[in-house]
C-alpha positions as CSV (number, residue, x, y, z in Angstrom):
1,M,129.8,68.4,42.0
2,K,129.2,67.0,45.5
3,L,127.9,70.4,46.6
4,S,125.4,70.7,43.7
5,L,124.2,67.1,44.4
6,F,123.8,67.9,48.1
7,I,121.8,71.1,47.3
8,S,119.6,69.2,44.8
9,S,118.9,66.5,47.4
10,I,117.9,69.2,49.9
11,F,115.5,70.8,47.4
12,I,114.0,67.4,46.6
13,L,113.5,66.6,50.3
14,I,111.8,70.0,50.9
15,F,109.6,69.5,47.9
16,A,108.6,66.1,49.1
17,I,107.7,67.4,52.5
18,I,105.6,70.2,51.0
19,L,103.7,67.7,48.8
20,T,103.1,65.1,51.5
21,G,102.6,67.4,54.5
22,C,102.5,66.2,58.0
23,E,100.7,62.9,58.1
24,K,100.8,62.6,61.9
25,E,98.0,64.3,63.7
26,A,98.9,67.0,66.2
27,D,99.1,65.9,69.8
28,S,96.1,67.3,71.6
29,S,98.2,68.2,74.7
30,I,100.0,70.9,72.7
31,I,97.0,72.5,71.2
32,S,95.8,75.6,73.1
33,K,92.3,75.4,74.4
34,G,92.4,79.2,75.0
35,T,92.6,80.9,78.4
36,S,90.7,79.6,81.4
37,T,90.8,82.7,83.5
38,T,88.7,82.3,86.6
39,Q,86.6,85.0,88.3
40,K,89.3,85.1,91.0
41,D,92.0,85.8,88.4
42,I,89.9,88.6,87.0
43,E,89.3,90.2,90.4
44,A,93.0,90.0,91.2
45,M,93.9,91.8,87.9
46,N,91.3,94.5,88.6
47,N,92.6,95.0,92.1
48,I,96.4,94.9,91.4
49,D,96.6,98.5,92.5
50,R,95.3,97.6,96.0
51,K,98.5,95.7,96.6
52,S,100.4,99.0,96.4
53,Y,98.6,100.3,99.5
54,E,97.8,97.2,101.4
55,E,99.4,98.5,104.6
56,V,96.6,101.1,104.8
57,A,93.9,99.2,103.0
58,D,91.8,99.4,106.2
59,V,91.5,103.1,105.6
60,F,91.2,103.3,101.8
61,L,88.2,102.0,99.9
62,D,88.3,100.1,96.6
63,T,88.7,102.6,93.7
64,A,86.5,100.7,91.2
65,K,83.5,102.5,92.6
66,I,84.2,105.8,94.3
67,T,81.2,106.9,96.4
68,T,80.6,109.8,98.7
69,Q,78.6,108.1,101.5
70,D,77.6,111.8,102.2
71,K,81.2,112.6,103.3
72,P,83.8,114.7,101.6
73,Y,86.2,112.8,99.4
74,F,89.9,112.3,100.2
75,L,91.8,111.1,97.1
76,V,95.5,110.3,97.3
77,F,97.1,110.1,93.9
78,G,100.2,108.0,94.3
79,A,102.6,105.9,92.2
80,N,104.9,102.9,92.5
81,G,108.5,103.8,93.5
82,C,107.4,107.1,95.1
83,I,109.2,107.5,98.4
84,Y,106.9,110.3,99.6
85,C,103.9,108.2,98.9
86,D,105.4,105.5,101.0
87,E,106.1,108.1,103.8
88,L,102.4,109.2,103.6
89,K,101.2,105.6,103.9
90,K,103.5,105.1,106.9
91,L,102.2,108.3,108.5
92,I,98.6,107.2,108.0
93,K,99.3,103.6,109.2
94,D,101.1,104.8,112.4
95,N,98.8,107.6,113.4
96,S,95.4,106.6,114.9
97,A,94.0,110.1,114.8
98,I,94.6,110.4,111.1
99,K,93.2,106.9,110.5
100,E,90.0,107.8,112.5
101,Y,89.4,111.0,110.5
102,L,89.9,109.1,107.2
103,K,87.6,106.2,108.2
104,N,84.9,108.2,109.9
105,D,84.8,111.6,108.3
106,Y,85.9,111.0,104.7
107,S,85.3,108.7,101.7
108,S,89.0,107.9,101.3
109,Y,90.6,106.4,98.2
110,Y,94.2,105.7,97.2
111,I,94.5,106.0,93.4
112,N,97.8,104.5,92.1
113,I,98.5,106.2,88.7
114,S,101.0,103.4,87.9
115,Y,98.1,101.2,87.0
116,S,95.2,101.6,84.7
117,K,91.7,101.0,86.0
118,N,88.2,102.3,85.3
119,H,86.6,104.2,88.2
120,Q,82.9,104.8,88.5
121,I,82.5,108.0,90.5
122,D,79.2,109.2,92.0
123,F,79.4,112.7,90.5
124,L,80.4,111.6,87.0
125,K,78.1,110.0,84.5
126,D,80.5,107.6,82.9
127,P,83.4,105.5,84.2
128,I,86.8,107.2,83.9
129,P,90.2,105.6,83.5
130,T,92.9,106.3,86.0
131,H,95.0,108.5,83.7
132,Q,92.1,110.7,82.8
133,L,91.1,111.0,86.4
134,A,94.6,112.2,87.2
135,Q,94.5,114.6,84.3
136,N,91.2,116.1,85.6
137,Y,93.0,117.2,88.8
138,N,96.3,118.1,87.0
139,I,98.2,115.5,89.0
140,K,102.0,116.0,88.5
141,P,103.9,115.0,91.6
142,T,103.0,112.1,93.8
143,P,101.6,112.0,96.2
144,T,98.9,114.7,95.5
145,L,96.1,115.0,98.0
146,V,92.7,116.0,96.5
147,F,89.9,117.0,98.8
148,L,86.4,117.2,97.3
149,S,83.0,118.0,98.7
150,P,80.3,115.3,98.7
151,S,79.1,116.7,95.4
152,G,82.5,116.5,93.8
153,K,83.5,120.2,94.0
154,V,87.3,120.7,94.5
155,L,87.9,122.1,98.0
156,F,91.7,121.8,98.2
157,I,94.5,120.2,96.2
158,Y,97.9,119.7,97.9
159,P,100.7,118.4,95.7
160,G,103.4,116.5,97.7
161,Y,103.8,115.0,101.1
162,M,101.8,116.6,103.9
163,P,103.4,116.4,107.4
164,K,101.4,115.0,110.3
165,D,100.3,118.3,112.0
166,R,99.3,119.9,108.7
167,L,97.4,116.8,107.6
168,L,95.5,116.7,110.9
169,T,94.6,120.4,110.7
170,T,93.5,120.0,107.1
171,L,91.4,116.9,107.8
172,E,89.7,118.7,110.7
173,F,89.0,121.9,108.7
174,L,87.8,120.3,105.4
175,K,85.3,117.9,107.0
176,N,83.0,121.0,107.4
177,K,80.1,120.6,105.0
178,N,79.6,124.4,104.8
179,L,82.8,124.7,102.7
180,E,80.7,123.8,99.6
181,D,79.8,127.5,99.3
182,L,83.4,128.8,99.3
183,D,85.7,128.9,96.4
184,E,89.0,127.0,96.3
185,K,91.2,130.1,96.8
186,T,89.3,131.2,99.9
187,I,89.5,127.7,101.4
188,A,93.3,127.6,100.7
189,K,93.7,131.1,102.4
190,N,91.7,129.9,105.4
191,L,93.8,126.8,105.7
192,Q,97.1,128.8,105.3
193,Q,96.1,130.8,108.3
194,L,95.5,127.6,110.3
195,F,99.0,126.3,109.4
């Protein structure tokens, strides 16, 4: 009997609450006014990938707009947690000759495939997201080094970490503008002879 009286009381209370509703107005301090994202916040979100290569950010340009500057492209496709990517960044950071090649003779970009970003590239009509850009060059392992002519023609793709002497030789060889007329296999064969 007591249980049925208790349950009846609960139902009556719930019914009364439903009918009367909340008479008190909501406190304005708990009502969301939406987001107030600043331009600085937006830029930080768009450049979160830059943090992953900040130790060599003096060499690599912002990947939102990838331009040739009438130089061949040097694209490094890396990822978070990639020890060989970290080794490559350390090699670039610690070697002034490599840094000079990348700054003076190449349009150099570090593209972190762990993040999604749109890239506007000189030789493409429309912006392209990071995952699609990686698919265009069949990126599997990281790092993968992609060398392109100023017109965007693939010169050489090297999957994996490239040791110092090989990287220096490759940078010296691929800065030659006359390579545009050669196919990728011929370029790879010529490079193999230099190694």
